N, C-alpha and C positions, 0 to 999 in steps of 0.2 A: 839457573838452567830451568827451573819451572817456571820462573816468570817468562823467559823467553817463550817455553812451550805454549804457556797461557796466552801471550800476546799473539803468539803465530796462530793459535786456534781462533782467537777473537777475529784476526784478519781473514782467515779462510770463511769464518761464519759471515762476515760483512760482504766478502765477495760473493758467497753463494745467495745471500738476501738480494744482493745488488743484480745479480744474473736471474733470479726469480722473479724479480719487479720487471726487468727489462724483457724476459720472456712473456709475462703478463701483458705488457703494453704490446708488443709485437702481436700477441695472440687478438687482444681487442682491435688493434689496427687491421689485422688481415680480416677479422670479422666484418668490420665497417667496410673495407675495400670490397669483399666479397658481396655484401649487401647492395652497394652502391652498383656494383658491375651487374648484378643480378636485375636490378630495377632499370639500369640503363639497357640492358638487353630486352627486357620486357617491353620497354618502351619503343625501342628499335623494331622489335617483332610486329607491335601493333601498328607502326608507321609503314612496315613492309607488307603488312596485309592489307591496309588502306590503299596502298599504291597498287597492289596486284588486283583488288577490286576495281580500282579506278581504270586501270589499264584493260581490264577484260571488258569493261562497260563502255570503252571508246572505241570508234571504228579505227580499223588499221592506219589510215591515212593521218590520224591525229596522233596516234601512238608514234608514229616514226617521225613527226614533224619535228620534235626537239633533238635532232640528230645533225651532225656535220653533213653538208650538202654532199651528196655522192659524186665521185669523180666522174661516173659515166653521164652525168647531168651537166657538170661544169668542171672544166680543167683546173687544176690547182692554181694556175697562174691567171685565171680569170674570175668574173665576179667582184662583187663589192667585198672587200675584207671584213671580217668579224673575227672575235676571238674563237679560235679553234674551229673556224668555219661553220660555227653554229648559227641557227636563226637569230636575227636581230628583233627584239621585242623592246622597243625604247617608249616607255610610257612613265614619264616622271610623277604620275600621280597614283598609279596603281601598280601592284606586283603581278606577274603572269603566274599561271598554275605549273610551277616547275618545282623541281628538287633544288637545284643550284642555279643562281643567277649571277653571272660575272658583269661588274661593271667597270668601267674606267673613270678615272680620278686625275684629269690632267692639271696638276698644280705642282709647283716646285718652290713657292715664296718662302719655304722654310728652309732651304737649302743654304748652308754656309760656305760651300766653295764652287764646286761647278754646277751651273744651271742646265736646264734642259730634260729633266725628268717629267715634265709637262707634256713632252712628246712621246712619250713612252707607251700610253695605250695604242695610240695609232701605229706604233712600230710594232707592237705585239700583235696586232690584228694583221700587218703585213706579214710578219714572220709565220702567222699561223697557217699559211699555205701549206705547209709541210706536217701539219698536225694529223694525228692519227688516234684511234679510238681505243685500240686493244693493247692492253699492259702484259708484255711478255714476262716482266717479272712477277705479276700477281696472277696471271692467267686469267684476266677478266676483260670483258669489253664494256667500258665505262658506260658507253650509252646504251646499252641493254638494260643496266641497272639504274641509270639516272636519266632525269629530263633536265636538260641544261640549256640555257639560253644566253645569249648576249644581250646585257639589259642597257647598252649604250652607255654614255658618259654622264657623270654627274656634272651639272652645271655649277661651277666654282669661280667664285670672284679671283682674277688672277692678281690681285694687288691687295687683297685684305686678308690676312691669315685668320682671323678669328670669324669673319663671314664664311670663309671657304670651309672651315671646319665645322661650322654649324651646318651647312648645306650637306656635307658628307654625313654628319651625324642624323640629319633628319632622314635622309634616304636611307641610311644603315638600319635605323629604328624601324621604318615602314617594311623593310625587307625581313627583318629580325621577328617581327610581330606576325608576319604572315606565315612563319615556320619555315620560310626558305632560307637555305644557307647562302650567305652572300659571299661572292669572292670578289676582290678588288684589285686592279692594276694601277698602281701610282704612276706617276707622283712620286713624291719624295716621302720619308718616313712620317713627317707632320700628319699626313692623311690618316695613318694608323689612329691617331688619337680621335679623329672624328668618328671613326667606325666603331671604336670601342665605347665611347661615349653612346652611339646610337644602339648598341647591343645592350648597354647597361639599362637604358631607359626601356628597352622593350622587355628585357628578361628580370630586371629590379634586383639583380644579384652579379656578384663578380665572378669572373671566369679564370680559367688558368690562361697561361701563355707561353707559347713555343716561339721565342725569337731567335731566329738564325741570322747573325750579323756579323760583322767584324768589331763593331763598338757598342757599347752597353746603352748608349742614348740615355743617360740618367744625368745629365749635366745640367748645371745651373743656367741662370739667364745669359744672354750673349747679346751685346750691342743694344741694351735697352729692351729686349725681347725674351719675355719669360718662356714662351712657346715658340719652338723651332724643331728642326728635325733630330738634333742632339738632345732634347730634353723630354720626349715623348714618354718614355718608360717612367721617368720620375713622376710625370703628371698623371699617368695611369694609376700608378700606386697610392699617390696621394689624394686622388679623386675616388678612390676604391673601385676603380674599374675592373682591376684584376687581383687576383690573389697572390700575395708573393709566395706562398708555401706551394704553389701550383704553377711557379714560373721557372723556365729553364732558357738560358741563353747559351746558344751554340756558336762556335766559330769565332769566338772573341780573340784579339790578337792584338799586340802591342807593335812599336813602342808606344807608351802613354805619355800624356802631357805632364803627369805627376804619378806619385805613389798612391794616391787617393783616388784614382779615376774608377775604381771598382768598389769603393768604399760603400755606395749607395746599394748597389747589387748585395754585396756581402752581407751588410748589415741588415738587410731585410730578407735574409735568407733564401736569395735565388740559388738555383742550381746553375753553376758555372762549368760549361765544358768548352775550354779554350782550344785552339786549332790545333795545338800540340798534342793535346789529349785525343782528337779526331785523328790526326795522322798517325800516331803511335799505337792507339787502341780503339780503332773505330767500333768494334764489338761493344766495348764499354761504353762508349759515348751513345749508341744507339739503346743498349739497356737503361741508361738513364733517362733517354727521351720516353722510352716505353713506360716506365714507373711514373712519369709526370702524366702522360695522357690516359693512362688508366685511372686516375684518381678523379675526374669529372670532366665536364665540358671545358674545352680549351679554344681559344683563338690563336691561329697560326700566322705569323709575319715573318716573310722572307726578304730581308735585304739583300740585293744581288752582291753588294760589296762584301758578303762573306766569302765569295768566291775569289781566287787570285787573279789578278788583272790580265794573265795569259789567258783565262778562261772566260773572263767577262771584262773586257776593256772599258766598255761604255758605262760607268758607274759615277756618283757623285763624288765619292773619295776613294780613289783607287789606292790600295795598300798592298804591297807584295807579302806573299806568304800565306796565302789564303787556301781554301779547300778546291778541290777540283769539281767539276760537274758530276762525275760519278759519285765521288763522296758525298755529295748534296742529294743526289738520287736515293742512297743507302739510308741517309737520315730520314729523307721525306717518306720514304716506305715503312718507316717504323711507327708512322701515324695509324697505321692499321689498327682498328680496335677502339680508337679512341672516338669521343664525341666532339665532331669539330664544328662549333657554332659560327665559324667565319674564318676567312684567310684572305691574305695579301700577298703580292709581289711589288717590292718597292724599288726606288733608287736606280732604275734603268735610265741612262742617259744616251739615247741615239746619236747626237750629234758627236759623241767622242767614240763612235764605233762605225766606221764606214762598211765593215764587212757584215753588219748586223748580227754579230755572233751572240751578244748580249741578250738582243730581243729573242733570238732562237732559245736561249737558256731560260728566258721568262716563260716561253711557251711550255717548255719542259716542266716548269715548276708546276704550272697550272695543270699538266696533265697528271702529273704525280701525286698531286693533292687529290684530285678527283678520283684517280684510281684508288686512294687509299679509302675515300669516303665509301665508293662503290663496294670495295672489297668487305667494309666493315658491316654495310648493310646486307650484303649477300649472306655473310657468316652469321648474322643474326636471326636470318630466317630458318625455320626448322627444315631440316633436310628432307626430300621427298621420300615416299614409302619405296622400298625395294623389297624384293623377294629374292631368296637363294634358289639353288636349283631344285630343293624339295618343295618350293612354294611356301616355305615359311616366312614370316614377317621379320625384317631385319633391324629396320628403323622407322620410327614415326615421323 
């Protein structure tokens, strides 16, 4: 009996020691996260201050230039189509003085099933006729906070994957070096690899990844090609472009080709939120995403195949059982507070959607990500001074 009590006491002591060690680790992690968050907020505050000074020094007509064209000046069905009806500033050599530059990447030579994603930038520009700038969910006018422009299309070789990826990387590097956030409309998922390479060259460090997709895209070579739209994430990890511990994949769903389809992602420590988890517990899925985006700078990639074909029929690989457009909106709104260094929307295949529904979803993705960036920057600024009824100062 004494031996049992002694063994039990030893177990209790071991469990207590383990709990104390775990609590200590959590405290250290919280301290690091708070320090990192404070540093990001300080940097964001400096950027916002520079933005305010720049805006105050500019004439009104220049400040209002980087906004969608007013419908009083041009009806939505008229004019040359651009992303979100924004001004087109296409200069392949330089980067305009904006906060966000959205570029098209008309390339789909990495597709394994349906071709046609090369036509997506043009289709999304056409669908942008109905774009609007005020986010009702976040209560913010995106273009009051951000200067955004259509940067035209990256000139990519339609037959040479390696040359196309290099062209994308070159442009993405220039945009990232300028301090501008680059947004990209693919193209198939292969284009994401080029963007991540460019950001890595500019930042000289790996970033986190929010990957919203039906597939993990960590497959091996196919038909003699090591790089294709199904292997992009594997290359991003092996090349050191992204941090696996800051990577989350949302919306994945089967059936899979084999039981090992997710082995690469799981073995490298990715956070996996499959579509069943999104459907059954959206709040938990959103919480997981918030945890990732608060850790450090992240790149956001949205493969429209994450949606159910009923919501987005024009995709490279349609697979029933995906998210709705509303669920995707809730996920994207969880990006608020994160440091987004770039983003893309890929795999829209206009030839397979005569109703243009998928292209309109692409516009929605751009609007939601821009709103998240705008709300993050607004929140980073100090609140304006206010006074109560007695004249006392409430906030600085």
